CHARMM internal coordinates of N, CA and C (Angstrom, degrees):
IC EDIT
DIST 1 N 1 CA 1.4677
DIST 1 CA 1 C 1.5211
ANGL 1 N 1 CA 1 C 109.05
DIST 1 C 2 N 1.3267
ANGL 1 CA 1 C 2 N 118.32
DIHE 1 N 1 CA 1 C 2 N -37.60
DIST 2 N 2 CA 1.4313
ANGL 1 C 2 N 2 CA 120.25
DIHE 1 CA 1 C 2 N 2 CA 179.04
DIST 2 CA 2 C 1.5323
ANGL 2 N 2 CA 2 C 111.34
DIHE 1 C 2 N 2 CA 2 C -63.06
DIST 2 C 3 N 1.3652
ANGL 2 CA 2 C 3 N 115.42
DIHE 2 N 2 CA 2 C 3 N -32.44
DIST 3 N 3 CA 1.4314
ANGL 2 C 3 N 3 CA 120.76
DIHE 2 CA 2 C 3 N 3 CA 178.62
DIST 3 CA 3 C 1.5539
ANGL 3 N 3 CA 3 C 111.28
DIHE 2 C 3 N 3 CA 3 C -65.02
DIST 3 C 4 N 1.3216
ANGL 3 CA 3 C 4 N 115.30
DIHE 3 N 3 CA 3 C 4 N -42.61
DIST 4 N 4 CA 1.4872
ANGL 3 C 4 N 4 CA 120.31
DIHE 3 CA 3 C 4 N 4 CA 177.12
DIST 4 CA 4 C 1.5501
ANGL 4 N 4 CA 4 C 110.56
DIHE 3 C 4 N 4 CA 4 C -63.72
DIST 4 C 5 N 1.3108
ANGL 4 CA 4 C 5 N 117.05
DIHE 4 N 4 CA 4 C 5 N -41.58
DIST 5 N 5 CA 1.4508
ANGL 4 C 5 N 5 CA 118.42
DIHE 4 CA 4 C 5 N 5 CA 178.57
DIST 5 CA 5 C 1.5188
ANGL 5 N 5 CA 5 C 111.88
DIHE 4 C 5 N 5 CA 5 C -63.40
DIST 5 C 6 N 1.3445
ANGL 5 CA 5 C 6 N 114.95
DIHE 5 N 5 CA 5 C 6 N -39.35
DIST 6 N 6 CA 1.4678
ANGL 5 C 6 N 6 CA 119.46
DIHE 5 CA 5 C 6 N 6 CA 179.52
DIST 6 CA 6 C 1.5563
ANGL 6 N 6 CA 6 C 110.46
DIHE 5 C 6 N 6 CA 6 C -65.87
DIST 6 C 7 N 1.3120
ANGL 6 CA 6 C 7 N 116.17
DIHE 6 N 6 CA 6 C 7 N -41.84
DIST 7 N 7 CA 1.4873
ANGL 6 C 7 N 7 CA 119.60
DIHE 6 CA 6 C 7 N 7 CA 176.78
DIST 7 CA 7 C 1.5111
ANGL 7 N 7 CA 7 C 111.52
DIHE 6 C 7 N 7 CA 7 C -62.75
DIST 7 C 8 N 1.3128
ANGL 7 CA 7 C 8 N 118.26
DIHE 7 N 7 CA 7 C 8 N -41.56
DIST 8 N 8 CA 1.4552
ANGL 7 C 8 N 8 CA 121.73
DIHE 7 CA 7 C 8 N 8 CA 177.78
DIST 8 CA 8 C 1.5024
ANGL 8 N 8 CA 8 C 111.69
DIHE 7 C 8 N 8 CA 8 C -62.69
DIST 8 C 9 N 1.3267
ANGL 8 CA 8 C 9 N 116.34
DIHE 8 N 8 CA 8 C 9 N -43.20
DIST 9 N 9 CA 1.4548
ANGL 8 C 9 N 9 CA 121.03
DIHE 8 CA 8 C 9 N 9 CA 179.54
DIST 9 CA 9 C 1.5449
ANGL 9 N 9 CA 9 C 111.36
DIHE 8 C 9 N 9 CA 9 C -64.22
DIST 9 C 10 N 1.3411
ANGL 9 CA 9 C 10 N 116.53
DIHE 9 N 9 CA 9 C 10 N -41.01
DIST 10 N 10 CA 1.4884
ANGL 9 C 10 N 10 CA 120.94
DIHE 9 CA 9 C 10 N 10 CA 176.97
DIST 10 CA 10 C 1.5061
ANGL 10 N 10 CA 10 C 109.94
DIHE 9 C 10 N 10 CA 10 C -62.42
DIST 10 C 11 N 1.3252
ANGL 10 CA 10 C 11 N 117.86
DIHE 10 N 10 CA 10 C 11 N -43.41
DIST 11 N 11 CA 1.4838
ANGL 10 C 11 N 11 CA 120.85
DIHE 10 CA 10 C 11 N 11 CA -178.29
DIST 11 CA 11 C 1.5256
ANGL 11 N 11 CA 11 C 108.33
DIHE 10 C 11 N 11 CA 11 C -65.51
DIST 11 C 12 N 1.2931
ANGL 11 CA 11 C 12 N 118.36
DIHE 11 N 11 CA 11 C 12 N -42.07
DIST 12 N 12 CA 1.4910
ANGL 11 C 12 N 12 CA 121.99
DIHE 11 CA 11 C 12 N 12 CA -179.10
DIST 12 CA 12 C 1.5275
ANGL 12 N 12 CA 12 C 108.05
DIHE 11 C 12 N 12 CA 12 C -64.68
DIST 12 C 13 N 1.2949
ANGL 12 CA 12 C 13 N 121.04
DIHE 12 N 12 CA 12 C 13 N -41.27
DIST 13 N 13 CA 1.4690
ANGL 12 C 13 N 13 CA 122.83
DIHE 12 CA 12 C 13 N 13 CA 177.43
DIST 13 CA 13 C 1.5036
ANGL 13 N 13 CA 13 C 111.13
DIHE 12 C 13 N 13 CA 13 C -65.88
DIST 13 C 14 N 1.3195
ANGL 13 CA 13 C 14 N 120.02
DIHE 13 N 13 CA 13 C 14 N -40.19
DIST 14 N 14 CA 1.4674
ANGL 13 C 14 N 14 CA 123.06
DIHE 13 CA 13 C 14 N 14 CA 176.54
DIST 14 CA 14 C 1.5113
ANGL 14 N 14 CA 14 C 112.35
DIHE 13 C 14 N 14 CA 14 C -62.90
DIST 14 C 15 N 1.3405
ANGL 14 CA 14 C 15 N 117.23
DIHE 14 N 14 CA 14 C 15 N -42.48
DIST 15 N 15 CA 1.4678
ANGL 14 C 15 N 15 CA 122.27
DIHE 14 CA 14 C 15 N 15 CA 179.08
DIST 15 CA 15 C 1.5126
ANGL 15 N 15 CA 15 C 108.94
DIHE 14 C 15 N 15 CA 15 C -64.66
DIST 15 C 16 N 1.3330
ANGL 15 CA 15 C 16 N 116.86
DIHE 15 N 15 CA 15 C 16 N -45.08
DIST 16 N 16 CA 1.4795
ANGL 15 C 16 N 16 CA 119.92
DIHE 15 CA 15 C 16 N 16 CA -179.97
DIST 16 CA 16 C 1.5033
ANGL 16 N 16 CA 16 C 111.50
DIHE 15 C 16 N 16 CA 16 C -61.61
DIST 16 C 17 N 1.3390
ANGL 16 CA 16 C 17 N 118.14
DIHE 16 N 16 CA 16 C 17 N -44.49
DIST 17 N 17 CA 1.4562
ANGL 16 C 17 N 17 CA 121.42
DIHE 16 CA 16 C 17 N 17 CA -179.75
DIST 17 CA 17 C 1.5404
ANGL 17 N 17 CA 17 C 111.18
DIHE 16 C 17 N 17 CA 17 C -62.38
DIST 17 C 18 N 1.3832
ANGL 17 CA 17 C 18 N 116.28
DIHE 17 N 17 CA 17 C 18 N -43.77
DIST 18 N 18 CA 1.4446
ANGL 17 C 18 N 18 CA 120.25
DIHE 17 CA 17 C 18 N 18 CA -178.92
DIST 18 CA 18 C 1.4967
ANGL 18 N 18 CA 18 C 107.77
DIHE 17 C 18 N 18 CA 18 C -64.52
DIST 18 C 19 N 1.3168
ANGL 18 CA 18 C 19 N 118.95
DIHE 18 N 18 CA 18 C 19 N -46.16
DIST 19 N 19 CA 1.4870
ANGL 18 C 19 N 19 CA 119.56
DIHE 18 CA 18 C 19 N 19 CA -173.78
DIST 19 CA 19 C 1.5279
ANGL 19 N 19 CA 19 C 111.20
DIHE 18 C 19 N 19 CA 19 C -68.69
DIST 19 C 20 N 1.3248
ANGL 19 CA 19 C 20 N 116.96
DIHE 19 N 19 CA 19 C 20 N -32.93
DIST 20 N 20 CA 1.4755
ANGL 19 C 20 N 20 CA 121.07
DIHE 19 CA 19 C 20 N 20 CA 175.80
DIST 20 CA 20 C 1.5500
ANGL 20 N 20 CA 20 C 110.73
DIHE 19 C 20 N 20 CA 20 C -63.21
DIST 20 C 21 N 1.3236
ANGL 20 CA 20 C 21 N 113.76
DIHE 20 N 20 CA 20 C 21 N -47.54
DIST 21 N 21 CA 1.5017
ANGL 20 C 21 N 21 CA 116.88
DIHE 20 CA 20 C 21 N 21 CA -179.45
DIST 21 CA 21 C 1.4954
ANGL 21 N 21 CA 21 C 111.28
DIHE 20 C 21 N 21 CA 21 C -66.90
DIST 21 C 22 N 1.3292
ANGL 21 CA 21 C 22 N 117.44
DIHE 21 N 21 CA 21 C 22 N -38.69
DIST 22 N 22 CA 1.4576
ANGL 21 C 22 N 22 CA 122.07
DIHE 21 CA 21 C 22 N 22 CA -179.34
DIST 22 CA 22 C 1.5400
ANGL 22 N 22 CA 22 C 110.20
DIHE 21 C 22 N 22 CA 22 C -66.70
DIST 22 C 23 N 1.3604
ANGL 22 CA 22 C 23 N 115.20
DIHE 22 N 22 CA 22 C 23 N -41.96
DIST 23 N 23 CA 1.4647
ANGL 22 C 23 N 23 CA 117.91
DIHE 22 CA 22 C 23 N 23 CA 178.76
DIST 23 CA 23 C 1.5064
ANGL 23 N 23 CA 23 C 112.08
DIHE 22 C 23 N 23 CA 23 C -62.02
DIST 23 C 24 N 1.3299
ANGL 23 CA 23 C 24 N 116.15
DIHE 23 N 23 CA 23 C 24 N -42.48
DIST 24 N 24 CA 1.5080
ANGL 23 C 24 N 24 CA 119.42
DIHE 23 CA 23 C 24 N 24 CA 178.64
DIST 24 CA 24 C 1.5064
ANGL 24 N 24 CA 24 C 110.55
DIHE 23 C 24 N 24 CA 24 C -64.40
DIST 24 C 25 N 1.3348
ANGL 24 CA 24 C 25 N 118.08
DIHE 24 N 24 CA 24 C 25 N -34.96
DIST 25 N 25 CA 1.4439
ANGL 24 C 25 N 25 CA 120.67
DIHE 24 CA 24 C 25 N 25 CA 177.13
DIST 25 CA 25 C 1.5360
ANGL 25 N 25 CA 25 C 110.46
DIHE 24 C 25 N 25 CA 25 C -66.75
DIST 25 C 26 N 1.3476
ANGL 25 CA 25 C 26 N 117.53
DIHE 25 N 25 CA 25 C 26 N -41.13
DIST 26 N 26 CA 1.4429
ANGL 25 C 26 N 26 CA 121.93
DIHE 25 CA 25 C 26 N 26 CA 178.05
DIST 26 CA 26 C 1.5005
ANGL 26 N 26 CA 26 C 111.94
DIHE 25 C 26 N 26 CA 26 C -62.39
DIST 26 C 27 N 1.3545
ANGL 26 CA 26 C 27 N 117.48
DIHE 26 N 26 CA 26 C 27 N -40.35
DIST 27 N 27 CA 1.4414
ANGL 26 C 27 N 27 CA 120.87
DIHE 26 CA 26 C 27 N 27 CA -177.47
DIST 27 CA 27 C 1.5720
ANGL 27 N 27 CA 27 C 111.17
DIHE 26 C 27 N 27 CA 27 C -71.63
DIST 27 C 28 N 1.3052
ANGL 27 CA 27 C 28 N 116.13
DIHE 27 N 27 CA 27 C 28 N -41.45
DIST 28 N 28 CA 1.4817
ANGL 27 C 28 N 28 CA 121.89
DIHE 27 CA 27 C 28 N 28 CA -177.87
DIST 28 CA 28 C 1.5365
ANGL 28 N 28 CA 28 C 112.81
DIHE 27 C 28 N 28 CA 28 C -76.02
DIST 28 C 29 N 1.3148
ANGL 28 CA 28 C 29 N 115.85
DIHE 28 N 28 CA 28 C 29 N -27.11
DIST 29 N 29 CA 1.4476
ANGL 28 C 29 N 29 CA 119.47
DIHE 28 CA 28 C 29 N 29 CA -176.62
DIST 29 CA 29 C 1.5346
ANGL 29 N 29 CA 29 C 108.54
DIHE 28 C 29 N 29 CA 29 C 109.55
DIST 29 C 30 N 1.3392
ANGL 29 CA 29 C 30 N 115.66
DIHE 29 N 29 CA 29 C 30 N -179.43
DIST 30 N 30 CA 1.4409
ANGL 29 C 30 N 30 CA 119.43
DIHE 29 CA 29 C 30 N 30 CA -177.36
DIST 30 CA 30 C 1.5146
ANGL 30 N 30 CA 30 C 111.13
DIHE 29 C 30 N 30 CA 30 C -61.20
DIST 30 C 31 N 1.2752
ANGL 30 CA 30 C 31 N 116.08
DIHE 30 N 30 CA 30 C 31 N 138.88
DIST 31 N 31 CA 1.4719
ANGL 30 C 31 N 31 CA 121.45
DIHE 30 CA 30 C 31 N 31 CA -178.91
DIST 31 CA 31 C 1.5203
ANGL 31 N 31 CA 31 C 109.28
DIHE 30 C 31 N 31 CA 31 C -164.11
DIST 31 C 32 N 1.2905
ANGL 31 CA 31 C 32 N 112.66
DIHE 31 N 31 CA 31 C 32 N -131.18
DIST 32 N 32 CA 1.4362
ANGL 31 C 32 N 32 CA 118.19
DIHE 31 CA 31 C 32 N 32 CA 179.02
DIST 32 CA 32 C 1.5263
ANGL 32 N 32 CA 32 C 112.61
DIHE 31 C 32 N 32 CA 32 C -65.47
DIST 32 C 33 N 1.3071
ANGL 32 CA 32 C 33 N 114.33
DIHE 32 N 32 CA 32 C 33 N 145.56
DIST 33 N 33 CA 1.4604
ANGL 32 C 33 N 33 CA 120.87
DIHE 32 CA 32 C 33 N 33 CA 178.53
DIST 33 CA 33 C 1.5304
ANGL 33 N 33 CA 33 C 106.94
DIHE 32 C 33 N 33 CA 33 C -75.24
DIST 33 C 34 N 1.3176
ANGL 33 CA 33 C 34 N 117.36
DIHE 33 N 33 CA 33 C 34 N 134.84
DIST 34 N 34 CA 1.4239
ANGL 33 C 34 N 34 CA 122.24
DIHE 33 CA 33 C 34 N 34 CA 174.68
DIST 34 CA 34 C 1.4983
ANGL 34 N 34 CA 34 C 109.88
DIHE 33 C 34 N 34 CA 34 C -95.98
DIST 34 C 35 N 1.3527
ANGL 34 CA 34 C 35 N 116.92
DIHE 34 N 34 CA 34 C 35 N 109.11
DIST 35 N 35 CA 1.4462
ANGL 34 C 35 N 35 CA 120.74
DIHE 34 CA 34 C 35 N 35 CA -179.34
DIST 35 CA 35 C 1.5075
ANGL 35 N 35 CA 35 C 112.19
DIHE 34 C 35 N 35 CA 35 C -71.92
DIST 35 C 36 N 1.3076
ANGL 35 CA 35 C 36 N 116.95
DIHE 35 N 35 CA 35 C 36 N 151.57
DIST 36 N 36 CA 1.4646
ANGL 35 C 36 N 36 CA 120.84
DIHE 35 CA 35 C 36 N 36 CA 172.96
DIST 36 CA 36 C 1.5245
ANGL 36 N 36 CA 36 C 108.16
DIHE 35 C 36 N 36 CA 36 C -120.64
DIST 36 C 37 N 1.3113
ANGL 36 CA 36 C 37 N 116.39
DIHE 36 N 36 CA 36 C 37 N 151.67
DIST 37 N 37 CA 1.4722
ANGL 36 C 37 N 37 CA 121.30
DIHE 36 CA 36 C 37 N 37 CA -177.81
DIST 37 CA 37 C 1.5773
ANGL 37 N 37 CA 37 C 111.04
DIHE 36 C 37 N 37 CA 37 C -58.72
DIST 37 C 38 N 1.3138
ANGL 37 CA 37 C 38 N 113.63
DIHE 37 N 37 CA 37 C 38 N 134.21
DIST 38 N 38 CA 1.4585
ANGL 37 C 38 N 38 CA 118.24
DIHE 37 CA 37 C 38 N 38 CA -176.38
DIST 38 CA 38 C 1.5428
ANGL 38 N 38 CA 38 C 113.15
DIHE 37 C 38 N 38 CA 38 C -67.91
DIST 38 C 39 N 1.3197
ANGL 38 CA 38 C 39 N 116.01
DIHE 38 N 38 CA 38 C 39 N -12.94
DIST 39 N 39 CA 1.5014
ANGL 38 C 39 N 39 CA 117.32
DIHE 38 CA 38 C 39 N 39 CA -179.38
DIST 39 CA 39 C 1.5251
ANGL 39 N 39 CA 39 C 112.14
DIHE 38 C 39 N 39 CA 39 C -87.95
DIST 39 C 40 N 1.3355
ANGL 39 CA 39 C 40 N 117.43
DIHE 39 N 39 CA 39 C 40 N -1.21
DIST 40 N 40 CA 1.4779
ANGL 39 C 40 N 40 CA 121.95
DIHE 39 CA 39 C 40 N 40 CA 177.15
DIST 40 CA 40 C 1.5068
ANGL 40 N 40 CA 40 C 106.89
DIHE 39 C 40 N 40 CA 40 C -77.17
DIST 40 C 41 N 1.3381
ANGL 40 CA 40 C 41 N 116.22
DIHE 40 N 40 CA 40 C 41 N 146.91
DIST 41 N 41 CA 1.4637
ANGL 40 C 41 N 41 CA 119.85
DIHE 40 CA 40 C 41 N 41 CA 168.78
DIST 41 CA 41 C 1.4884
ANGL 41 N 41 CA 41 C 109.90
DIHE 40 C 41 N 41 CA 41 C -87.02
DIST 41 C 42 N 1.3392
ANGL 41 CA 41 C 42 N 116.16
DIHE 41 N 41 CA 41 C 42 N 162.44
DIST 42 N 42 CA 1.4410
ANGL 41 C 42 N 42 CA 121.04
DIHE 41 CA 41 C 42 N 42 CA -173.94
DIST 42 CA 42 C 1.5506
ANGL 42 N 42 CA 42 C 113.73
DIHE 41 C 42 N 42 CA 42 C -64.13
DIST 42 C 43 N 1.3303
ANGL 42 CA 42 C 43 N 114.35
DIHE 42 N 42 CA 42 C 43 N -29.41
DIST 43 N 43 CA 1.4369
ANGL 42 C 43 N 43 CA 120.20
DIHE 42 CA 42 C 43 N 43 CA 179.03
DIST 43 CA 43 C 1.5082
ANGL 43 N 43 CA 43 C 111.25
DIHE 42 C 43 N 43 CA 43 C -63.14
DIST 43 C 44 N 1.3327
ANGL 43 CA 43 C 44 N 117.51
DIHE 43 N 43 CA 43 C 44 N -45.37
DIST 44 N 44 CA 1.4761
ANGL 43 C 44 N 44 CA 121.77
DIHE 43 CA 43 C 44 N 44 CA 177.79
DIST 44 CA 44 C 1.5253
ANGL 44 N 44 CA 44 C 110.28
DIHE 43 C 44 N 44 CA 44 C -61.62
DIST 44 C 45 N 1.3274
ANGL 44 CA 44 C 45 N 115.20
DIHE 44 N 44 CA 44 C 45 N -44.96
DIST 45 N 45 CA 1.4833
ANGL 44 C 45 N 45 CA 121.51
DIHE 44 CA 44 C 45 N 45 CA 179.70
DIST 45 CA 45 C 1.5537
ANGL 45 N 45 CA 45 C 109.12
DIHE 44 C 45 N 45 CA 45 C -58.50
DIST 45 C 46 N 1.3347
ANGL 45 CA 45 C 46 N 117.63
DIHE 45 N 45 CA 45 C 46 N -47.82
DIST 46 N 46 CA 1.4509
ANGL 45 C 46 N 46 CA 121.58
DIHE 45 CA 45 C 46 N 46 CA -179.75
DIST 46 CA 46 C 1.4586
ANGL 46 N 46 CA 46 C 112.82
DIHE 45 C 46 N 46 CA 46 C -63.50
DIST 46 C 47 N 1.3187
ANGL 46 CA 46 C 47 N 119.11
DIHE 46 N 46 CA 46 C 47 N -38.49
DIST 47 N 47 CA 1.4641
ANGL 46 C 47 N 47 CA 122.27
DIHE 46 CA 46 C 47 N 47 CA -180.00
DIST 47 CA 47 C 1.5456
ANGL 47 N 47 CA 47 C 110.12
DIHE 46 C 47 N 47 CA 47 C -67.20
DIST 47 C 48 N 1.3130
ANGL 47 CA 47 C 48 N 117.11
DIHE 47 N 47 CA 47 C 48 N -42.28
DIST 48 N 48 CA 1.4773
ANGL 47 C 48 N 48 CA 122.37
DIHE 47 CA 47 C 48 N 48 CA 178.72
DIST 48 CA 48 C 1.5276
ANGL 48 N 48 CA 48 C 107.70
DIHE 47 C 48 N 48 CA 48 C -62.89
DIST 48 C 49 N 1.3055
ANGL 48 CA 48 C 49 N 118.71
DIHE 48 N 48 CA 48 C 49 N -46.97
DIST 49 N 49 CA 1.4668
ANGL 48 C 49 N 49 CA 121.56
DIHE 48 CA 48 C 49 N 49 CA -176.95
DIST 49 CA 49 C 1.5216
ANGL 49 N 49 CA 49 C 111.13
DIHE 48 C 49 N 49 CA 49 C -66.63
DIST 49 C 50 N 1.3355
ANGL 49 CA 49 C 50 N 116.86
DIHE 49 N 49 CA 49 C 50 N -34.82
DIST 50 N 50 CA 1.4318
ANGL 49 C 50 N 50 CA 120.23
DIHE 49 CA 49 C 50 N 50 CA 176.87
DIST 50 CA 50 C 1.5491
ANGL 50 N 50 CA 50 C 111.04
DIHE 49 C 50 N 50 CA 50 C -65.65
DIST 50 C 51 N 1.3038
ANGL 50 CA 50 C 51 N 115.66
DIHE 50 N 50 CA 50 C 51 N -43.75
DIST 51 N 51 CA 1.4620
ANGL 50 C 51 N 51 CA 119.71
DIHE 50 CA 50 C 51 N 51 CA -179.99
DIST 51 CA 51 C 1.5369
ANGL 51 N 51 CA 51 C 109.98
DIHE 50 C 51 N 51 CA 51 C -63.63
DIST 51 C 52 N 1.3413
ANGL 51 CA 51 C 52 N 117.19
DIHE 51 N 51 CA 51 C 52 N -40.87
DIST 52 N 52 CA 1.4298
ANGL 51 C 52 N 52 CA 122.31
DIHE 51 CA 51 C 52 N 52 CA 178.59
DIST 52 CA 52 C 1.5351
ANGL 52 N 52 CA 52 C 110.90
DIHE 51 C 52 N 52 CA 52 C -64.26
DIST 52 C 53 N 1.3331
ANGL 52 CA 52 C 53 N 117.42
DIHE 52 N 52 CA 52 C 53 N -39.10
DIST 53 N 53 CA 1.4497
ANGL 52 C 53 N 53 CA 120.98
DIHE 52 CA 52 C 53 N 53 CA 176.25
DIST 53 CA 53 C 1.5328
ANGL 53 N 53 CA 53 C 112.71
DIHE 52 C 53 N 53 CA 53 C -61.63
DIST 53 C 54 N 1.3076
ANGL 53 CA 53 C 54 N 116.29
DIHE 53 N 53 CA 53 C 54 N -41.01
DIST 54 N 54 CA 1.4709
ANGL 53 C 54 N 54 CA 121.98
DIHE 53 CA 53 C 54 N 54 CA 177.88
DIST 54 CA 54 C 1.5278
ANGL 54 N 54 CA 54 C 109.47
DIHE 53 C 54 N 54 CA 54 C -66.94
DIST 54 C 55 N 1.3303
ANGL 54 CA 54 C 55 N 118.89
DIHE 54 N 54 CA 54 C 55 N -45.82
DIST 55 N 55 CA 1.4591
ANGL 54 C 55 N 55 CA 121.28
DIHE 54 CA 54 C 55 N 55 CA 178.75
DIST 55 CA 55 C 1.5065
ANGL 55 N 55 CA 55 C 112.62
DIHE 54 C 55 N 55 CA 55 C -63.22
DIST 55 C 56 N 1.3157
ANGL 55 CA 55 C 56 N 117.36
DIHE 55 N 55 CA 55 C 56 N -41.14
DIST 56 N 56 CA 1.4748
ANGL 55 C 56 N 56 CA 121.13
DIHE 55 CA 55 C 56 N 56 CA -179.95
DIST 56 CA 56 C 1.5141
ANGL 56 N 56 CA 56 C 110.10
DIHE 55 C 56 N 56 CA 56 C -67.71
DIST 56 C 57 N 1.3167
ANGL 56 CA 56 C 57 N 118.93
DIHE 56 N 56 CA 56 C 57 N -37.83
DIST 57 N 57 CA 1.4540
ANGL 56 C 57 N 57 CA 121.66
DIHE 56 CA 56 C 57 N 57 CA 176.95
DIST 57 CA 57 C 1.5355
ANGL 57 N 57 CA 57 C 110.67
DIHE 56 C 57 N 57 CA 57 C -65.07
DIST 57 C 58 N 1.3299
ANGL 57 CA 57 C 58 N 115.54
DIHE 57 N 57 CA 57 C 58 N -41.99
DIST 58 N 58 CA 1.4543
ANGL 57 C 58 N 58 CA 117.71
DIHE 57 CA 57 C 58 N 58 CA 176.85
DIST 58 CA 58 C 1.5117
ANGL 58 N 58 CA 58 C 112.94
DIHE 57 C 58 N 58 CA 58 C -65.73
DIST 58 C 59 N 1.3083
ANGL 58 CA 58 C 59 N 116.36
DIHE 58 N 58 CA 58 C 59 N -35.17
DIST 59 N 59 CA 1.4690
ANGL 58 C 59 N 59 CA 121.28
DIHE 58 CA 58 C 59 N 59 CA 178.70
DIST 59 CA 59 C 1.5193
ANGL 59 N 59 CA 59 C 110.87
DIHE 58 C 59 N 59 CA 59 C -65.25
DIST 59 C 60 N 1.3224
ANGL 59 CA 59 C 60 N 117.28
DIHE 59 N 59 CA 59 C 60 N -37.68
DIST 60 N 60 CA 1.4359
ANGL 59 C 60 N 60 CA 121.21
DIHE 59 CA 59 C 60 N 60 CA -179.48
DIST 60 CA 60 C 1.5134
ANGL 60 N 60 CA 60 C 113.49
DIHE 59 C 60 N 60 CA 60 C -80.97
DIST 60 C 61 N 1.3005
ANGL 60 CA 60 C 61 N 118.75
DIHE 60 N 60 CA 60 C 61 N -16.32
DIST 61 N 61 CA 1.4574
ANGL 60 C 61 N 61 CA 124.45
DIHE 60 CA 60 C 61 N 61 CA 179.95
DIST 61 CA 61 C 1.4969
ANGL 61 N 61 CA 61 C 111.69
DIHE 60 C 61 N 61 CA 61 C -111.35
DIST 61 C 62 N 1.3355
ANGL 61 CA 61 C 62 N 115.21
DIHE 61 N 61 CA 61 C 62 N 65.49
DIST 62 N 62 CA 1.4659
ANGL 61 C 62 N 62 CA 119.59
DIHE 61 CA 61 C 62 N 62 CA 179.19
DIST 62 CA 62 C 1.5225
ANGL 62 N 62 CA 62 C 109.35
DIHE 61 C 62 N 62 CA 62 C -63.02
DIST 62 C 63 N 1.3428
ANGL 62 CA 62 C 63 N 116.04
DIHE 62 N 62 CA 62 C 63 N 151.86
DIST 63 N 63 CA 1.4516
ANGL 62 C 63 N 63 CA 118.59
DIHE 62 CA 62 C 63 N 63 CA 179.53
DIST 63 CA 63 C 1.5701
ANGL 63 N 63 CA 63 C 108.44
DIHE 62 C 63 N 63 CA 63 C -75.70
DIST 63 C 64 N 1.3005
ANGL 63 CA 63 C 64 N 116.93
DIHE 63 N 63 CA 63 C 64 N 161.31
DIST 64 N 64 CA 1.4312
ANGL 63 C 64 N 64 CA 122.77
DIHE 63 CA 63 C 64 N 64 CA -176.45
DIST 64 CA 64 C 1.5136
ANGL 64 N 64 CA 64 C 110.26
DIHE 63 C 64 N 64 CA 64 C -61.85
DIST 64 C 65 N 1.3339
ANGL 64 CA 64 C 65 N 119.50
DIHE 64 N 64 CA 64 C 65 N -37.44
DIST 65 N 65 CA 1.4654
ANGL 64 C 65 N 65 CA 121.97
DIHE 64 CA 64 C 65 N 65 CA 179.52
DIST 65 CA 65 C 1.5106
ANGL 65 N 65 CA 65 C 110.72
DIHE 64 C 65 N 65 CA 65 C -61.56
DIST 65 C 66 N 1.2931
ANGL 65 CA 65 C 66 N 117.51
DIHE 65 N 65 CA 65 C 66 N -41.87
DIST 66 N 66 CA 1.4743
ANGL 65 C 66 N 66 CA 122.87
DIHE 65 CA 65 C 66 N 66 CA 176.27
DIST 66 CA 66 C 1.4736
ANGL 66 N 66 CA 66 C 111.23
DIHE 65 C 66 N 66 CA 66 C -62.76
DIST 66 C 67 N 1.2996
ANGL 66 CA 66 C 67 N 117.18
DIHE 66 N 66 CA 66 C 67 N -43.92
DIST 67 N 67 CA 1.4855
ANGL 66 C 67 N 67 CA 120.00
DIHE 66 CA 66 C 67 N 67 CA -179.99
DIST 67 CA 67 C 1.4855
ANGL 67 N 67 CA 67 C 111.57
DIHE 66 C 67 N 67 CA 67 C -65.20
DIST 67 C 68 N 1.3306
ANGL 67 CA 67 C 68 N 119.52
DIHE 67 N 67 CA 67 C 68 N -37.34
DIST 68 N 68 CA 1.4425
ANGL 67 C 68 N 68 CA 123.57
DIHE 67 CA 67 C 68 N 68 CA 179.00
DIST 68 CA 68 C 1.5338
ANGL 68 N 68 CA 68 C 110.56
DIHE 67 C 68 N 68 CA 68 C -68.27
DIST 68 C 69 N 1.3139
ANGL 68 CA 68 C 69 N 115.15
DIHE 68 N 68 CA 68 C 69 N -37.93
DIST 69 N 69 CA 1.4852
ANGL 68 C 69 N 69 CA 118.33
DIHE 68 CA 68 C 69 N 69 CA 175.36
DIST 69 CA 69 C 1.5371
ANGL 69 N 69 CA 69 C 112.46
DIHE 68 C 69 N 69 CA 69 C -64.21
DIST 69 C 70 N 1.3394
ANGL 69 CA 69 C 70 N 116.30
DIHE 69 N 69 CA 69 C 70 N -41.24
DIST 70 N 70 CA 1.4426
ANGL 69 C 70 N 70 CA 120.06
DIHE 69 CA 69 C 70 N 70 CA 175.84
DIST 70 CA 70 C 1.5061
ANGL 70 N 70 CA 70 C 112.13
DIHE 69 C 70 N 70 CA 70 C -63.46
DIST 70 C 71 N 1.3371
ANGL 70 CA 70 C 71 N 115.03
DIHE 70 N 70 CA 70 C 71 N -43.42
DIST 71 N 71 CA 1.4856
ANGL 70 C 71 N 71 CA 121.21
DIHE 70 CA 70 C 71 N 71 CA -179.90
DIST 71 CA 71 C 1.5443
ANGL 71 N 71 CA 71 C 110.00
DIHE 70 C 71 N 71 CA 71 C -62.29
DIST 71 C 72 N 1.3140
ANGL 71 CA 71 C 72 N 119.18
DIHE 71 N 71 CA 71 C 72 N -43.32
DIST 72 N 72 CA 1.4217
ANGL 71 C 72 N 72 CA 123.30
DIHE 71 CA 71 C 72 N 72 CA 179.15
DIST 72 CA 72 C 1.5160
ANGL 72 N 72 CA 72 C 111.51
DIHE 71 C 72 N 72 CA 72 C -66.09
DIST 72 C 73 N 1.3239
ANGL 72 CA 72 C 73 N 116.97
DIHE 72 N 72 CA 72 C 73 N -35.62
DIST 73 N 73 CA 1.4558
ANGL 72 C 73 N 73 CA 121.45
DIHE 72 CA 72 C 73 N 73 CA 178.77
DIST 73 CA 73 C 1.5191
ANGL 73 N 73 CA 73 C 112.64
DIHE 72 C 73 N 73 CA 73 C -65.12
DIST 73 C 74 N 1.3161
ANGL 73 CA 73 C 74 N 116.34
DIHE 73 N 73 CA 73 C 74 N -35.64
DIST 74 N 74 CA 1.5014
ANGL 73 C 74 N 74 CA 119.95
DIHE 73 CA 73 C 74 N 74 CA -175.83
DIST 74 CA 74 C 1.5139
ANGL 74 N 74 CA 74 C 111.04
DIHE 73 C 74 N 74 CA 74 C -85.54
DIST 74 C 75 N 1.3063
ANGL 74 CA 74 C 75 N 120.42
DIHE 74 N 74 CA 74 C 75 N -12.00
DIST 75 N 75 CA 1.4627
ANGL 74 C 75 N 75 CA 122.36
DIHE 74 CA 74 C 75 N 75 CA -178.65
DIST 75 CA 75 C 1.4863
ANGL 75 N 75 CA 75 C 112.15
DIHE 74 C 75 N 75 CA 75 C -80.42
END
COOR INIT
IC SEED 1 N 1 CA 1 C
IC BUILD
């Protein structure tokens, strides 16, 4: 059982590292290719990329309240 827990933890860490790198790439624009582990299936890759797309879209579409707070901060 400890082996399964360790494998799950390693997979979670790999997913988090991939998604963090991919999110940074999406924010900065096209640049370096973010590789994914070859042992992942395509479904997992697609789900991670879809989640990153949603997060990047939300990041770029700040709400008006947030924009006003940033504007007031810089004045």
